[in-house]
C-alpha positions as CSV (number, residue, x, y, z in Angstrom):
1,M,-50.7,40.3,111.4
2,T,-53.3,38.1,113.0
3,T,-51.5,37.9,116.3
4,S,-51.1,41.7,116.4
5,G,-54.7,42.2,115.6
6,H,-55.8,39.8,118.4
7,Q,-53.6,41.6,120.9
8,D,-55.2,45.0,120.0
9,E,-58.6,43.6,120.5
10,E,-57.6,42.3,124.0
11,E,-56.1,45.7,125.0
12,R,-59.0,47.7,123.7
13,P,-61.4,48.8,126.6
14,G,-64.9,47.6,126.6
15,R,-68.1,49.6,126.1
16,I,-68.6,52.3,128.8
17,D,-72.1,52.3,130.3
18,A,-72.3,56.0,131.3
19,V,-75.0,56.9,133.8
20,E,-76.4,60.4,133.7
21,V,-75.9,62.3,136.9
22,R,-79.2,62.9,138.5
23,H,-80.2,66.3,139.9
24,P,-83.3,65.7,142.1
25,W,-83.0,69.1,143.7
26,R,-83.6,70.8,140.4
27,W,-87.1,69.2,140.3
28,V,-87.7,70.3,143.9
29,A,-86.8,73.9,143.1
30,L,-89.0,73.7,140.0
31,A,-91.9,72.5,142.1
32,V,-91.4,75.2,144.7
33,I,-91.3,77.9,142.0
34,A,-94.4,76.5,140.3
35,V,-96.3,76.5,143.6
36,L,-95.2,80.1,144.3
37,A,-96.2,81.2,140.8
38,L,-99.7,79.6,141.2
39,M,-100.1,81.3,144.6
40,L,-99.3,84.7,143.1
41,L,-101.7,84.1,140.2
42,H,-104.4,83.1,142.7
43,L,-103.8,86.3,144.7
44,L,-104.0,88.5,141.6
45,L,-107.2,86.9,140.4
46,T,-109.2,86.4,143.6
47,N,-108.2,89.3,145.9
48,D,-110.8,92.0,145.6
49,N,-108.2,94.7,146.4
50,F,-106.9,94.2,142.9
51,D,-109.7,95.9,141.1
52,W,-108.5,95.3,137.5
53,P,-111.4,97.1,135.8
54,F,-110.6,100.2,137.8
55,T,-106.9,99.8,137.1
56,L,-107.6,99.9,133.4
57,E,-109.8,102.9,134.0
58,V,-107.0,104.7,135.7
59,M,-104.6,103.9,132.9
60,N,-106.9,105.4,130.4
61,Q,-107.3,108.7,132.2
62,T,-106.0,111.6,130.2
63,I,-104.0,113.1,133.0
64,V,-102.3,109.8,133.7
65,I,-101.4,109.3,130.0
66,R,-100.1,112.9,129.9
67,G,-98.1,112.3,133.0
68,F,-96.5,109.2,131.5
69,L,-95.7,110.9,128.2
70,V,-94.3,114.1,129.7
71,G,-93.2,113.5,133.2
72,T,-91.9,110.0,132.6
73,L,-90.9,109.4,129.0
74,L,-89.9,113.0,128.0
75,T,-88.0,113.6,131.2
76,T,-86.2,110.2,130.8
77,V,-85.1,111.0,127.2
78,C,-84.0,114.5,127.9
79,A,-82.2,113.7,131.1
80,M,-80.4,110.8,129.5
81,V,-79.3,112.9,126.6
82,I,-77.7,115.4,129.1
83,G,-76.3,112.5,131.1
84,I,-74.7,110.6,128.2
85,V,-73.3,113.6,126.4
86,G,-72.1,115.2,129.6
87,G,-70.8,111.9,130.9
88,V,-68.6,111.3,127.8
89,L,-67.2,114.8,128.0
90,L,-66.5,114.4,131.7
91,A,-64.8,111.1,131.0
92,I,-62.6,112.6,128.3
93,L,-61.7,115.5,130.6
94,R,-60.9,113.1,133.5
95,L,-58.5,111.2,131.2
96,S,-56.9,114.5,130.0
97,D,-53.3,115.3,130.7
98,N,-54.4,118.8,131.8
99,R,-54.6,118.6,135.6
100,V,-57.1,121.5,135.8
101,L,-59.6,119.9,133.4
102,S,-59.1,116.5,135.1
103,S,-59.7,118.1,138.6
104,V,-62.9,119.9,137.4
105,S,-64.2,116.6,136.1
106,W,-63.4,114.8,139.3
107,V,-65.1,117.5,141.5
108,F,-68.3,117.4,139.4
109,T,-68.4,113.7,139.5
110,W,-67.7,113.6,143.2
111,F,-70.5,116.1,144.1
112,F,-73.3,114.8,142.0
113,R,-72.6,111.2,142.9
114,A,-72.6,112.1,146.6
115,V,-75.9,113.9,146.7
116,P,-79.1,111.7,146.5
117,R,-81.3,112.5,143.6
118,Y,-84.3,113.2,145.8
119,V,-82.3,115.8,147.7
120,L,-80.8,117.2,144.5
121,L,-84.3,117.7,143.0
122,S,-85.5,119.4,146.2
123,I,-82.6,121.9,145.8
124,T,-83.3,122.3,142.1
125,G,-87.0,123.1,142.7
126,G,-86.1,125.8,145.3
127,L,-83.2,127.3,143.3
128,G,-85.1,130.5,142.9
129,A,-84.9,131.1,146.7
130,L,-81.2,131.6,146.4
131,F,-81.5,134.7,144.2
132,A,-84.0,137.2,145.7
133,T,-83.0,139.9,143.2
134,G,-82.6,137.4,140.3
135,L,-79.7,135.5,138.8
136,S,-77.1,137.8,137.1
137,I,-74.7,136.4,134.6
138,G,-71.5,138.4,133.9
139,V,-68.3,139.5,135.6
140,P,-68.4,138.7,139.3
141,F,-68.0,141.5,141.9
142,D,-68.9,144.0,139.2
143,F,-70.2,146.4,141.8
144,L,-66.7,146.8,143.3
145,L,-65.3,147.6,139.8
146,T,-68.0,150.1,139.3
147,Q,-67.2,151.8,142.7
148,W,-63.5,151.8,142.2
149,F,-63.0,152.4,138.5
150,G,-66.4,153.7,137.4
151,T,-66.9,150.9,134.9
152,P,-70.4,150.3,133.4
153,D,-72.6,147.5,134.4
154,L,-70.9,144.3,133.4
155,R,-73.9,142.0,133.8
156,L,-74.7,140.3,130.5
157,L,-78.0,138.7,131.5
158,T,-80.3,138.9,134.5
159,V,-83.0,136.3,135.1
160,S,-85.7,137.3,137.6
161,Q,-86.6,135.2,140.6
162,T,-90.1,134.6,139.3
163,T,-88.6,133.2,136.1
164,L,-86.2,130.9,138.0
165,F,-89.1,129.5,140.0
166,A,-91.1,129.0,136.8
167,L,-88.2,127.3,135.1
168,F,-86.8,125.1,137.8
169,G,-90.1,124.4,139.5
170,G,-91.4,122.2,136.7
171,V,-90.3,119.6,134.2
172,F,-87.3,121.6,133.1
173,G,-85.9,121.6,136.6
174,G,-86.4,117.9,136.9
175,I,-84.6,117.3,133.6
176,V,-81.6,119.5,134.7
177,G,-81.4,117.9,138.1
178,L,-81.6,114.3,136.9
179,G,-79.4,115.0,133.8
180,F,-76.6,116.4,135.9
181,S,-76.8,113.6,138.4
182,E,-76.8,111.0,135.5
183,A,-73.8,112.7,133.9
184,A,-71.7,112.0,137.0
185,Y,-72.6,108.3,136.8
186,M,-72.2,108.1,133.0
187,A,-68.7,109.7,133.4
188,E,-67.5,106.7,135.3
189,I,-69.2,104.3,132.9
190,A,-67.7,106.1,129.9
191,R,-64.2,106.3,131.5
192,A,-64.3,102.5,132.1
193,G,-65.2,102.0,128.5
194,L,-62.4,104.2,127.2
195,L,-59.9,102.6,129.5
196,S,-60.9,99.1,128.2
197,V,-59.6,100.0,124.7
198,D,-56.0,98.9,124.4
199,R,-53.4,101.6,124.3
200,G,-52.1,100.2,121.1
201,Q,-55.3,101.3,119.3
202,H,-54.4,105.0,120.2
203,E,-50.9,104.5,118.9
204,A,-52.0,102.8,115.7
205,A,-54.5,105.6,115.0
206,E,-51.8,108.2,115.5
207,A,-49.5,106.2,113.2
208,L,-52.2,106.4,110.5
209,G,-52.1,110.2,110.8
210,M,-55.4,110.6,112.7
211,S,-55.8,113.5,115.1
212,K,-56.7,112.7,118.7
213,R,-60.3,113.9,118.0
214,L,-60.7,111.8,114.9
215,A,-59.1,108.8,116.6
216,M,-61.5,109.1,119.5
217,R,-64.5,109.3,117.2
218,R,-63.5,106.7,114.7
219,V,-61.4,104.2,116.6
220,I,-61.7,104.5,120.4
221,L,-65.4,105.2,121.1
222,P,-66.7,102.5,118.7
223,Q,-64.7,99.9,120.6
224,A,-65.5,101.4,124.0
225,M,-69.2,101.1,123.2
226,R,-69.1,97.4,123.8
227,V,-68.4,98.1,127.4
228,I,-70.5,101.3,127.7
229,V,-73.8,100.1,126.3
230,P,-74.8,97.4,128.9
231,P,-74.5,99.6,132.0
232,T,-76.0,102.6,130.0
233,G,-79.1,100.5,129.3
234,N,-79.4,99.9,133.0
235,E,-79.0,103.6,133.7
236,V,-81.8,104.4,131.2
237,I,-84.2,101.9,133.0
238,A,-83.2,103.4,136.4
239,M,-83.8,106.9,135.1
240,L,-87.3,105.9,133.9
241,K,-88.1,104.8,137.5
242,D,-86.4,107.7,139.1
243,T,-88.8,110.1,137.4
244,S,-91.1,109.3,140.2
245,L,-88.8,111.4,142.4
246,L,-90.0,114.5,140.6
247,A,-92.5,114.9,143.4
248,A,-89.6,116.5,145.3
249,I,-89.8,119.6,143.1
250,P,-92.8,119.1,142.9
251,V,-93.8,118.3,139.3
252,S,-97.5,117.6,138.9
253,T,-97.2,116.4,135.3
254,E,-95.7,113.0,136.3
255,L,-97.2,109.5,136.1
256,F,-97.0,108.4,139.8
257,F,-98.0,111.9,141.0
258,R,-101.2,111.7,138.9
259,V,-101.9,108.1,139.9
260,S,-101.4,109.1,143.6
261,Q,-104.0,111.9,143.2
262,I,-106.6,109.4,141.9
263,K,-105.9,106.7,144.5
264,N,-106.0,109.2,147.3
265,R,-109.3,110.5,146.1
266,T,-111.0,107.1,145.5
267,F,-109.2,105.1,148.2
268,E,-108.4,102.5,145.6
269,V,-104.8,102.3,146.7
270,M,-103.7,99.0,145.2
271,A,-105.6,99.4,142.0
272,G,-104.0,102.8,141.5
273,N,-100.5,101.5,142.2
274,M,-101.0,98.6,139.7
275,A,-101.8,101.2,137.0
276,A,-98.4,102.8,137.6
277,V,-96.7,99.4,137.8
278,A,-98.3,98.4,134.4
279,Y,-97.0,101.6,132.7
280,Y,-93.5,101.1,134.2
281,L,-93.4,97.4,133.1
282,I,-94.5,98.2,129.6
283,A,-91.8,100.9,129.1
284,T,-89.1,98.9,130.8
285,S,-89.8,95.9,128.7
286,I,-89.5,97.9,125.5
287,L,-86.2,99.4,126.8
288,M,-84.8,96.0,127.6
289,V,-85.5,94.8,124.1
290,G,-83.8,97.8,122.6
291,Q,-80.8,97.3,124.9
292,Y,-80.5,93.7,123.7
293,F,-80.2,94.7,120.1
294,L,-77.8,97.5,120.9
295,E,-75.6,95.1,122.8
296,K,-75.7,92.7,119.9
297,R,-74.9,95.5,117.5
298,F,-71.8,96.8,119.3
299,S,-70.5,93.3,120.3
300,R,-70.1,92.1,116.8
301,G,-66.6,90.6,116.2
302,Y,-65.9,90.1,119.9
303,G,-65.7,86.4,121.0
304,T,-67.9,85.0,118.3
305,G,-68.1,85.1,114.6
306,P,-65.2,85.7,112.1
307,A,-62.2,87.5,113.4
308,R,-62.0,91.2,112.7
309,R,-59.7,92.4,110.1
310,T,-56.9,94.8,111.1
311,T,-54.8,97.2,109.2
312,A,-51.0,96.9,109.1
313,A,-50.8,99.3,111.9
314,G,-53.2,97.2,114.1
315,V,-56.3,99.4,114.1
316,A,-59.5,97.3,114.3
317,M,-61.7,97.6,111.3
318,G,-65.3,96.7,110.8
319,P,-66.8,94.6,108.0
320,G,-66.7,97.6,105.7
321,G,-63.2,98.7,106.5
322,A,-62.1,102.2,107.5
323,K,-64.4,105.0,106.5
């Protein structure tokens, strides 16, 4: 026993003196970043063109606050509601076995992704110019049917040109234009999320007796949200900034439009721009915090934490089980 123990001690390796790998370039990069940050701070505090008291004065203007609430926030919320709901519907149609519905979804997505939003808003604002006698909703070519067969007027509703200009020449037109454009992008995001769910989940839901609609609502969409939420958060932030494009209609009740009016009148260009920047930074920061918690909520059970329970058929179930 003694001889064996002595041999083990001789074969055992000695203490390893590990030396930490040095990263001198990290400190160089940190020093460069610190210098640049101090230079930026010096610029903001000492340059007279940054008239911070005037910036605060612009931010407190009633017309600017109203432009932020109506033209920026309200338009963002309404356009994203149209975009998200429309995008999910378009994604479902795109994945449908019906070739007609799938083709309609593809054409809609193709068109509204191809046209820039500024151009689209310009078209939306001048939509009334297309209908000199008003927009009639009903059976097309009804005048031919009236001439040939003597049928009565088949128009169900007629909107005058003046009403069209009033509707689409303001915030409503901006909401419709941005919402339709966003629906095309959300359709691709939602389609990617739906395709990320394993086909076995569909089959398991059908094995449990769920209809396709119920399976989509209770099984597929909740799992797809893990993929859908992050890019959707980016789309909301992008939409908040794209409201500045409402000048193409033009919409006067909008944040940057109001700020531009003030800076053009007072020639305080940089101070006026910083007022708009401050509002965008505040709103975007709040949205980013909300996005973080939404991602955390829909990512539960993926990659970290206890494994999800599954039914015998293999359908993923949350902590509370099936509802």
